[in-house]
N, C-alpha and C positions, 0 to 999 in steps of 0.2 A: 521605479523612479530614476534607478540607474539607466535602464531601459530607453527612458524619454531622452535624457540626456546623449544617451550614443545616438540614436534617430536623431536628433536636432543638430549634432557636432557633425554625422555623415550628411546632412541635408548640406550643412553650410559649407562642408569641404564642396559638395559635387555643386553646390551653386555658386563656389568660384571658380570653378573648373571650367562650367557654362558661360560663366562671365568672361573668362579668359579666351574662351575660344572665338568670342567676338573680337577680342582685342587681337588675336594671332590674324585676323584677316587687316583690321585697321590699320595695324601698326606695319605690316612689310611696305617694303619700298612700294612705287607707282608701279605700275606695270609689270610686278614679280609675282611670282607662284613659289608655292612652298614645295619645296622637292619631297615625294612621298615614297618613292620608290625605282624598282624595274621592273618589268616585264621582259622576256625572252622568247623569241619564236623561232625554232629550227626548222626549217626544210632543207631534209637531206636528197642527196641523191640515193636511187633506189638500192644501190650498193652500201650506202650508211645505216646499217641496222637501227631499230625502235630502241635499242638498250644504248647504242653511240649515240642516238639524237640527243637522250635524255640526259648523258652522261655531259655532252656538252652544252647541253642548257643550263645544268647547274654551274659548268665552270665559268660558262660566260657571265653568266650572272654576277658570280661571286666576283669578277672584276669589276664589274661597274663600279665607278667612284662619280661624285663623294656617295658617303654613306646616308641614308636618309635620318630626321629624328627620330628617337624614341615616341613610341606609340603606347597608349594603353585602350584598347577595345576598340584601334583603327583612330583614336585620340591624340594629338601632338601635344601629351600635356606639361611635357618640359618645355616647350616653345611657349605655351600658356602662362608656364611660371615665371619665365625669362622675362615677361612682359607684365606681369601681376605687379610689381610694386613699381613701375616705371622707370624714366631712365636715371640713372645715378649720375648725382651732383658732384659729387669727388670720387677719385678711382679707391679708396680704403672705407666709404660710408657704409650703411648697414644693405642700402639697395643691392651695393655692387657686391658685397659679400652674398647677400640671397640670390643675385643672378648666379652668381660663380658655383654657389654649393647645390641649389636644387634647378637652376635654370638650364636651356640649351639654346644657344645662338641657331637662329632659324638657318637651311640649309634650303636654300634658293634654286630652283629650275635654271640651268645655262644649256643653253644651244652650243657651247663652245665645249663643255665636256660630253655632251653627246658625241662633238665630231671628235673627241680625244679618246672617248673609248673604241669607236668606231676602228680606229686605227691598230688600239690596243688587242681589239676581239680579233681582227684580221691580221695580225702579227701572229695572234696565238696560234689559230686555225695552222698558218701557214707553216711553223714551229710542231704542228703535230701530224701533218703532212696531207692536210686538204689544201693541197694546193689551187689558188685562184679561187677560192671562196672570196662571199660578197659578206659584208654587214652593213646594213641601211636602219639609222636611228632616227626616232623624233621625237619632241615632246607631245603630249596628250593632257587639255586641261580635265580637271574632276573637280568637283566639289566646290566650283567658283576660284575659290582663292589656290588651290593645290593642284599640282600638274606631275606625272611620272615619265618617266622615261621609256620607250619601246624599242626594240631591236629587232630586227627581222634579219637571219641569218640564214644564205643560203649555201649549206656544205656543199662539195664537189667532190667526187670518190675520193679514198685514201689512198696514197702511196705508200709501196712496200720494197723491202730492201732485195735486191735481186742478186747481186754480187758485194763482195767487198775487197780489194785489192790494195794489197803495201807497195807503193814504188820504191824499191832500194837500189843502191847502186854502190861501186867498191869503195866508199868512204868508212871509218871506221865506225860512226855514229848511225850511219845507215844499215850498214851490218849488224847492229845492237836491234835497231827496230825488226829485224829479221826474226830476232829469237824471242821477241817478246807479243808477236801478232796472234800467237796462238790463243790467247785467252781476251781476245778482243770481245769488246759489248756489244758491238754490230753485228749482229747475225742473219744471214738469210731468212728469209719468211719475215722478219718482223715489221712491223708499220714504220716508218719514216721517223723519229722522233728528233727535234733539236737538243733536248736537254742529253739524249744518249750520246751525240756528236761530243756536246763538252764533256760527259763522263768517261768518253773514250781520250780524247783529250788529255783530262788529267790523269788519267791511268797511264797514258804514255809517258808523259811528263814524271809523272812520281816514279813509275818503273827507272828511268834513263838516270835520277837523282839518286836511286839506289844505288848506281852503277857509277858513281861518281861526277856525273855533268852537274856540275853545281849552279851554272849559272842558265839552266835549260829551262822554260815556261813553256806553260800549255798553247800558249798563243803561236807557240813555233811549229804548230803542229798544223796541217792542212788538211782539210777534207774536203774533197771533189767531189759532185752530185753530179748526174750526169741523166737527166729524166727523160732521154729522148728515144727509149728502148721499148715503148710501148707498153698496153696493157698496165698501165698504174705502176709500173716498177722502174727503181732507180738502181743504177752501178754505181759504188760509191770507192774511192781512191784516196786511199790516206798517202800524206808522203810529209816531208818536213822541209818546211820554206828556204827556198836556197838564199834568202837574204837576212837569213837570221846572224846574229852576232856570230865571231868568230871565236869568242870565248865559250858561248854555251855551245860549241861542236867538240868542247877537250875535256876530258876525265880529267879531275883533279886528284892528286892523294895530301893525307895530310902531312905536313912536316912537324912544326911544333908545336905544342901546346902548351899554354900560361892559364894557370889559374892564379886570382888575386881574392883571397879569401875573408878580408877586413877591408875592403873597398870603401872609402868615402867621399862625396863629392868634392868635401873639405881637404882630405887628405891625398887626392888623387897621382898627384906628383910621387909622393914616397911611396905611396901601397902599389902604386906600379911600377915601380925602379926594377928592373929585371937584376939589377947588379947584385940586389941581395937575393934573388932565386935560387931554391936548391934542386935539383933535379932528381926525382924519384920513378922510378921505371917508365923514362922518357917522358915524365911529366913536371914542369917548371913551376915550381911554387912559391909564390912571392908573400912570405911569411915570417916577416925577422922575428917577431916576438913568440915563436913558437906555441902559438895557439891552438893548431892542430896537429894531428899525426898524418903525415903524409900518405897513411894507406888508406884513411879516409877519402882519396879525391882519385885512386886507383880503380876503387869502388866502384865511384859514382860516373867518373869519365867514362863512355863508351867507345870514344875513340882512342886507337893508339897512332905513334910515329910511324909513318910509310903505310898505313891504310887506305884504301881507298874511299872517298866523301861515301857518306851514305847520310841521307836526309832524315831517316828514320831513327839513326843512333843520335844524331844532333836532337831531335824531340826527344828522345827518351833522354838525355844526360839532362836537358831542361826540366824535363818532369821530376827528374830525378833530386836534383838541386832543390827546385821549389817545395817538393815534398819532405825533404831531408829535416827542416824544423828550423836548424838556427839562422836560417837567412831570410831576408824581409824581402829583397828586391835581389831577382839573378838577371843579369847582362850577358849576351853575349857579342864576338865581333868575329869574323873572317876579314883575315890580310892574305889577298891573292898574291903569288910572285912565281917565280922562274928559278926552277933548278936544273941547271942542263938541258935537255930537251924536255923534260916536264913540267908540265904545269903543279902547283902545291899552293896549301893555302895553313896558314898559320892561323891558329884560333885561340882566341883570348876570354873567359870566362869572369867574368866583375862582380861579386858575391858581397852583400853588403848586410853584416849580420843585424840581428835583435841583439838588444844586452842579454849577456850571457846569463845573468839570474833575475828572476822576478817573482815577486810577491803579490797574489790578490787574495782578496775578500769580499764573496759574494753570498747576497743572502736572496732566495728562490724558494718561489711556490712550488710545490708538488704533489700529483696524485700518483697511487700506484693501481695495480689492477683489480687487488681485494679490495677497492674502496677507500683504502686510507689517503687521507689529504693532510698536508700541512706545511711546516716551515723547516727550512734546515739552511745554516749558517755555516760556510767551508771556509777555510782558511790555507791558501794554496800556495806553496814554494816550489819554483822550477828553476832547474840547471837544464840550459839547452847543450849544454857541450862537457858533462861531468867528468868523461873519460877522455877526452881529447879525442875523440872521433864521432863528435855529433850524437853522443848518447843522449836521451832526455829523460833525466831524474824529477820524480813527481812525488810530493809528499803532502797530500791532502788529511786537514784534519776538521772533522765534522760534527756537527752539534746540533739537533731538530728534535722537532715534537711532529706526532701523528694522531690525528682522530677520525674513525669512523664515521663516513658521511654517505647517505644517499641509501640504495639497495634494501631501503626498508628495516634498517638496523633500528632495534629496540634497546638492546643492551650494548650499546657501543664502546669500543675499547680506545683509550689514550695509550699511545706509545711517547716512550722518550729515549731518543735514541744518539749514540757517540759512538764515533770511532776513527781510526787512523787508518791509512794506509800508503804506503810506498809502492811506485812502477819505475820499475827502471826498462826503458828501451835503447836496442840497440839497432841501428840501421845495417844488418848483416846478421849473418848466421853465428852462431856463436856455439862452439860444440867441440869436442875433443879429437872427433871425426872431422877430416876437411871434406867442406859438401864442394861441389862446382855449382853455379847457379848459370842459367842462360844468361848471357851476356845483355841481352837484347828484352829483358823484362826489367818490371819494376824491382826495387832493392827490397829485399826480403827483411823482415825485423824479428828480432829475438825480444822474449816480453819476460821481464821477472817480476811477480807481485807479491806483497805481503801485506796482510792488512787482519785488524781485530776490531770487533763492532761490538757495544754491548749495547742491549734495548732492556729496559724497564717496561713492564706492563704493569707497571701501578701494582692494583692489589690483588695481582694474578700469581706472578713467578719474572725471575730475571732472566734474559738468553745471552749467551759468551758465545759468540762464533769467530774462531779462528782461521784465516785462508792463506794459501801461497800455492803459486805456480809457475811453471817453467814452461815456455812452449815458444811456438815460431809461426808468421803469419808470412804466407808469399802470393804471387799471384800468379798465374800462369796463359791469363789473358786480362782486358780491361773489364771483363766480364765474370772471370771465375777466381776467387779468392779460396784458398784453405788455410785452416789452424789448426795447428796441431802440438797439443801439449800433453809431451810423455810425460810430466811429473804435474800433480794437482793434489792438495790435500787440504780436504775442509775438517775441522774439528767444533764440534757444536755440544754446548753442555748446559743444564737449566739448572737454576739454583732459586733460591728465596722463595720458595713454593709456599703459600698461604692457604689458610684452611677455606677461604671463600671459593680458590679455583678447585678443591678438592670438590666441595659441595656443589659446585656448578657440572662436576665431572658426575657426581652422583645422580643428580637430578637430570641430566642429561640421556643417560641408560646404566641403572645402577648393577643391571646383570653383566654389562664386560666393561664394567669400573676397573679391575684391576689390571684386564691385559690392556685398557684402553690408556692407563696411567702410565704402564711401562713402558708403553711405543710411544708417548708423548716426551716423559721426562727423561729418558735413557741419552745417556750420552752416542755421541753419535762422530765416528773416526770413518771418514771416505777416503781412502788411495787411488786414485784414478787415474786412467789415461782419456785427454779429450781430442776427439777430430771431428772437425765441422767445414763442410762445405758449402758455401755461396755461388750461386750463380743467378746473373741478372739479363733481361734483355738489354739490348744495344740499346742508348739513349739517343741514338741517330734514328731510331726506327722509323718507316714512312707509314708503317700500319697503324692500324689501331688498338693496336694488341701488345700490352707491356705483363711482363712476368716476372718472378721470384720465385727462389727454391732455395730451403736451407734445409742440409742435413748433417745429422750430429750422431757421433757414435762414441758410448765411454763404456769401457771395459772396468771394472772394479776391484780392486784386492786379491788378483790373480798372483801378482809377484810376491807380494806377502803371504799368500797362503803357500806360495809353494818354500818360502824360507823360513817361515817362523812355526815355531815347534808349540809354544808354552801354550795352554788352552785354562780357559776358566770354569767355574764349577757346571756352566752350562754345555761344556764341551765345544765351546768357541773359542777361534786362535784369537789372541791379544796381543797388543804392540804397546807399551809402555802400560801396561794395565788396564787397556780400555779396546775390548773386540773392535774389530773392525768390519766393515759391509763388504760384500762379494755381491756381486749383480753386474748384467748386461744392459744397458740401457740405449735405445734405438729412437730415433724421430725424423720425420720431416717435417716441413710448414711449405707449402707452396700457394703462391698468392698469384691471382691474374685479374689485369683490368681490362676491360674494354671499354674506348670512349667512343660512344655513341656518337654523340656531338659532341663541341667544344666545350658545352656546360654542362654534360650527361655523362656521367661515369657509371660501367656498372663494375663492382669490384665484389672477388671472391676468395674465399681463402677454404685450403683441407688442410687437415693437422690429424697426423696419426703419430701417435708414440706408443713402445711399449716395455717397459723394465723388468728384466727376468732376474730373481734374486734367486741365489745357490749357496751353497756353501754356508760359511757364516752366517748365522741368525741372532744378533746378539742378545741376552737378558731372556733369551728361551723364547722370544716373541716367534709367532708364527711368520713363515717366510715372507716379507716385502721390504718395498723398496725403504730406505731412511726418508725422514720426513722432508726432508731439504731438496731430495731426488723425486718426490712425488710429483704426480700430475693435478691440476687443479680445474673445476670449472666451475664456471658462475662468476660474475663482475665485468667489469667496464671494456674488459680484452678480449671476453669470454662468451658465455651463453648471457646476454645482458637482463634478459626478463627473470634471473634470478640472482638471489644473492652472491655477493663474494663468496668464493669455495665451497658453496653449502649444496651443489648438484653431485649426488652419486654417496662413495660409490655404488653405481647398480640402483637397486631399488630402497639403497638405506636414507632413512629421512634423520636431519639433525635438527629436528624441532622437539622442546621439551614444554609441556602446557603452551604449547603456542608460541614460545618464546625464542627467537635466535640465541645459540649459546654460542660464545664466540671462545673459541678456545686456541691450542698453540697453531696448528695450522689445521683448518678445515677441509673435510671432504676430500683428502691425499688417496690417488689411486695410481697402481704400477701402470694401468692400460689408459689411454686417451684417444677418441674419437672425436672429430669436432669440424663443424662444416657451417661457415659463414658466407653471407651473401647481402649486398645491399647496393642500393642504386642511389647516389650521389648527383645533387642537382645545384646547379651554382644557381643562389636566387638574385644575390649583386655581386658587388667587389668582393664585400669582405665577408657574407653570408652565404652558406649552404645546406640544404637541406637533405636531409636521407630515410630512407626507406628501408629496416633490412629484418632478415630472417636467420636462429640462429638455430643449432641443432648439436646436441653432442653429450657425452657423459665420461665419467673417469670409472674403471674397475680394477679390483684388485687380480692381479694374477692366479694368486696360489692361496690366498690366505681367506677363508669365509671365517676364520671364527672373531675375528674384529669386528667386522661389522654384521655379520650373521648372515643368513641364504637369500642369496639375490645380490650380491655385493661381487661375487667372482664372473670374469667373463668368461661367455658362454655361447654358444650358436644363435642362443636369441636373445644376444646385446641388441639388436636393430627394435624390440619391445620394450627395452629400457632406455631409448634417447628421451633427453628432453628437447622442447621446442619452444622457442621465445620468438616475437615479434615485436615491433615498435617504431617509431620516428625520431630522428634525431635533428638537433640544430648546431649547426658548427660555426664559429666564429675565426675566419681564416684572414690571419694578419701577415702571414707569407714565413716570417720567422718563430710565428707563435700560434696555435690551433688550440681553442677549446672549445671543447665537445660537450654536450647535453644531447643525451639520450635517454628516451622516456620509452619502458619496456614492458611488457606485460607476457604471463607465460602461458601456453596452447597444449601443452600436455606437461605432466607432472610424473614422474618414474615412480616414484614412490608411493601411486594410489594404487588399487587392485587395478588388474591388466584392464578390465574391461570399463573403466571410469579415471583413465589416464586423459584422453583428450576431453577438455577442460573448454570448449566452442561456447557450449550452451552455459558457460557458467560467468560470460564476459559482461559485465554491468558497469559502463563506467562511470552510470550516474549514482551508482550506490555505493556510499562512504566505504560499506563494512568492506567491499569488494576492492576499491582502490587501497585502501591501508594494507589490505593483506598481499595484492597481487600487484601494484605498479612499481615499479623500480624506475629510481631516477639514477642513471651515471651521470657523474660530472668527472672531465679526465681530461689531461693535456693530450694532445696528439690523436692521430685516429686510429682506432680499434686494430688496422691493419693495412 
C-alpha cells in the first residue's frame, strides 16, 4: 500500500516537472532563448601541445559568463519551479517565497555576453604569453527554446623569457634594487605570464618596504617587454618609474611611538592627550589610570625609536595587539615628519578595550568519541587583564549529564558530571630563567591550569580527577606551533564501587577479575612532561593538497623516580602515599586532504602511537600505561564500524553472553595503529555525503596477563587489524557540523584467524545482522 502511494507521489512530481517544462518555453520573453552552457574549441599551433590545449580549454570555459541554470538530467528544473506557481502579486506573498526558495530566474542567451567573453578570453591568452591569439564566439540554438555559447580559440605559439635585466643607476633606491634582484620570480626559459610579472612587482615593493620605503607601491615598478628578439622569445627589463612620488624614494625611520590603550571615540581628546603620557623604553603610553603595566607594550610593539621602518614588523605588531585578548578594536596611524636631513615617522596605536571582566552562562549539547552524548551547563567568569599585563584569567564551573547513544549499545551508561577549572594565560614567557624570543614572531604564551572533575556513573562507581599543568605555547611561523609543558600532574581515583559493578566484571571475564579490578580501581598519579608539535600546510596554497601533522611526546615519572625513595608493599616508589607511574609515550597524527573538485574531497588520516611502561608498576599490576593515558579504538572518531572503545587489545573480545559490558574505560592499550580514509561529496549548500573505510587496533606493549594471549603487540600485528566501512551524512552549517555515520565491520580481529574477514556475512536485509553489526555514530564535527 505504501509503495503505491510512493509511486503515485513520484508520478505527480514528475508530471509537475513535465508541465513546468512546457511553462519554461511559454514564459520566456519573446525571441529569447534559455542559456544552457558553453562549448570551447581550441585550435593550437603545432608548437602548442595537446595537454596545453586541453588545459586552455578548461580555463577558457571556466571564464565564460553567465553561468547556466541548474539542471537535472539536462532539464532546467529550477527554472520550471520558478514559473510553476505563476507571477507573484506581492513581494512577500507565498508565490514570491516559493520562487525565491525553490526556483531560479532564467539565464537568457545574450550576444553582448558573447562579445564580453571574447575580450576576456583573448586578454587571458595574451597574459599567458599566447600573443596575437584570437577567440570567435557565437550562439547556437538547440531544442527550440534553448541556446548555448560556442567559442573557437585560435592559439598562437607561446612566448618564453630569453633574459631578465634590471636597470640601475646611482640613486639610493635603485642601488637597493640591485641587492634584491637575485631572487627574481622571472626566470630565463620560463613562459611569459602576466601573473608572475605582477608577483615580481609585489616582491620588489615588499622588499623595499622592509628597508624603510614606507610609501613605495608595486605600481612604481615598470616591467618592459621586448618581443622583437625572434623565435618566440622576450627580453624583460625591470626599472623603477621615473615619475613616482619623491616620498616613495626616501627610506623612513621610526621617531616616536605612541600607544593609547584605553581609546574610545567618546573620550578621544582625553584618551589621546599626550601630556598624560609616560615613556617606557622609548614608547609613549597615554594611560593616566595605570590600567596596564608598561612592560606589556614593550613586548607587543615591534618598533623601536630610530629603527628603519619595516612593514612586516608593523603587520606583526597589529597581529599581536589583535590576538592579545583585551582589545576589541585596534587601529594605527603613521605620521610623516622631517628630522634634520632624515625622513621620520611617528606611529600611533589606538586600542579600544573590551570590558575588563565578564560572566557568561552557556547551555550546550555535546558528543564524545566514546559515543557519549548529553548536555552541559557552563558558568564562565573572565578577567582579561588580571595582573595588568593582559593576562587572561578564566574560571569555569560545569555541570552536565551524558548517556551512551548509538554504537549498538545494549547496556547504556549514564554519567553525571561536575567540574571546576581555572586557567591563567600570560602573553609572554614566565620563567625564573630569562628567555629571549625572536622579535619577529607571534608572542609566546604561558599557561597555568588547575582543575577538578567529579563523574558519577550512577549504579557503578564514582570517579574523581584532579589535574594541573604549567607550560608554554609559541609559534616559529604561522604554520608551526610548539607546546611544552614541563610540569603536568594528573591524579585519578575511583570511589563508591557498587556490587553491580563487581558483578559485571565477574560476568565479563571471571578468570582475570582480580587483575582487571586492580587496574580499573587503582589510584593513578601521573607526573609528566609533555611536548607537542603542530604543522599545517599554508592556507594560501594554490595546490589541491592540504595537510596537518601533530606529534606528541610524554615522559612520565623520571624526576620523581630519581628523587623519591619511599616504596610501597609491592616495591613501587610512592609520593604522598600514592605510587606514581613511569612511562614514555609518543604518537603522531598525520592528516591529508586532496580537493579532487570544488565539491569532492578525499580525506585521509594515519595515527600511530606507543607507550612504553617501565619502573613503577603500581599495585603489582603487569606493566602497562595508566588508563587515562591508554589508546582506544572504536567509536565515532576512530573505527566507526565498532562500538566505542570496543576494539582490542589485539584479539581480545569484550563480549559477555553477547552483551556489551561498559566499564571504566573499555579496550585500552599501550600501542595503537589506525588508518582512515573517506570521500566527502558536497550534495547541497548544507548537506554532505561520505563513503569511508577505517582500519586499526590497539595492543599491550608488554602485558599479556590482563587480556590474555593475542593482546600483546607482535610482528603479526597486521593479522589482528579491525576493518570497517560505511556511509555518512553531514549537515554543515559552517559554524556547526552534525555528523551521522552508519558503518558495519568487514573484519573482526577476535575471531579465529581464518574467519576474521566477514564479507560473506554481510546481510543488510537480515534484522539480526543489522542489530549486531550496524553502528550509527552521531557526533558533532568531522572525524578528522
